[in-house]
C-alpha positions, 0 to 999 in steps of 0.5 A: 729149773730144767731138772725141776721141771723134769722130775715134775713129768716124772712124777705126772707120768708114774701118777697117771699109771698109778691111777689106771690101776685106782681107776679099776673096778673090783668085785664087790666080793674082794678087799682093797688090798693093804698095804703097810709103809714103814717109813724111817724120816731121819733117812738121808739126812733128815729129807726121808719124809719130804722124798716120800710124800713128794715121790712115792705117797701120791703114787700109792695113794691113786693106786687104790690100795688102802695105805697105812703110813707108819713113821718110826721116831727112834731107833729100833721101834719098827722092829717093836711095831712089827711085833704088833702089826695085824694081818696086811696084804704088803709091806713096804720100808721106805728108809735105808739100810738099817730100816731094811734090817729093822723091819726084817728082824721084827718081821722074822722074830714073831711067833707066826714068822712061817706065815708072816714071811710069805708077805711080799715087801717092797723097798723105797731107797730113801737113805744114804746107803741102800744097797738093796736097791741094786738087787732090786731096780735098775741103776740110775743116779736121779734119785727122783726117778729111783723111787718112782720105779721103786714104787711103780715096781711094788704096784706091778707086783713082780717079785724075787725070793732073797736070802736072809742071815740070821745072826745070833749073839749074846743077847737072847733074839737074833739079828736078820740081815739081806747083805751080810756081816762085815767084821773087821780093819777095813770095815772100821776104817771105812766107817771112819772116812766122813771123819775126814770130809774136808779132804776131798778126794782123799778122805778115803786113804787118809781114813785107812792111813790113820788107821794103820797108826792104831797098829791094832791090826796086825799084833793083837790078832796074831798073838791072841787069834780069833777062831772060826767053827763050820758045821753041816749039820747042827749036831757037836761033832759036825763043828770043824775049827780053825785059827782066825788071823785077818785083817776083814772077815766078811759073810755075804748072802748072794743077794748082791750078784743073785742068780735066779736059775741058780741050783745051790743055795750058800753063802760067801765068805771072804777072809782078807790078807793080813800079810800086807804093809802099812802102804798097800794097806793104804792104797789098796784098801782091801785084798783078798786072800781067800773067798769061797762058797759054804753050803748048809750053812751055819758058821760061828765065829768066836771074838776073842777082841773086842775093839771095832765093832760089827756091820750087819747090813751097814749097821754097827753092832756091838762086838761079839761072837756070833753064830751065823745061819744061812735061811734061803729064799726066806723073803719075797721083795717087789723089783722091777719086771726088767731087773728079773729078767737080768737075773734070770739070764745071770746078768748081775 
């Protein structure tokens, strides 16, 4: 009973703090701030709605915001809803990595994205994977505390600018990501870890071991290697090209280890070695051959094989040739003031 009692004390303290904002008198010519919440009820194995209504919704309503909650019913709906969204003072994403990707993709696909991208965005981590919470908030193992801290951070108003990756594939419209893109054998094995849940602590090793039995990793890539192109300026003569044979390829933003005092913008490219035995593959999990930083800011990955899938912000997408472009400091996200101080001091 003690954990439940402690959680209730946290909720009560947060509501009391929110009520202070709600009791403030505003001038008659000032409109109440509007907050549009995109809630994914299916996140966290269907528990997201309960977690939001119990821990975050009371705080938002007591703060005096005009809150509109939009619940998504199916995958991809948030993108369509963003196209129809009217003006709002803030956008709040309540879900996991997939919900974040859908919302920012819908936002940046709008014809008026130049103005809408300036709207501050709050993130309430409710999903199984909520990578962005590591950047925006201090680490906390208590889920209730984490949700409350995220909600209060939205009310306190501190923001940071985050980079965005624009990823264009065979389809007409691009996908946008705040974390990165990942493709390769390690990613494929990681996606299957939950399949071996019955092996307990050995499930990660088992997923990598069974992945080696397919023997696809080196053979196919060495016989028909993929290619990577890059350029500094978007002109045909500026492109450089190299063959790429590797177990893993990833392109990530700086958001995971954000340094607010940085003077240059770049994205990180990591190529994992394919010169590795099966035993080392299972034992080490990941062994980096090459990691580098690329500025100015366009990558073109030519896929020769169609097996596996791409992971964009931990969400699976069809394997295809993609063009990746960095949009530096594109979006404003609410964050914990303590994390912002750490980022200003260069503490990741």
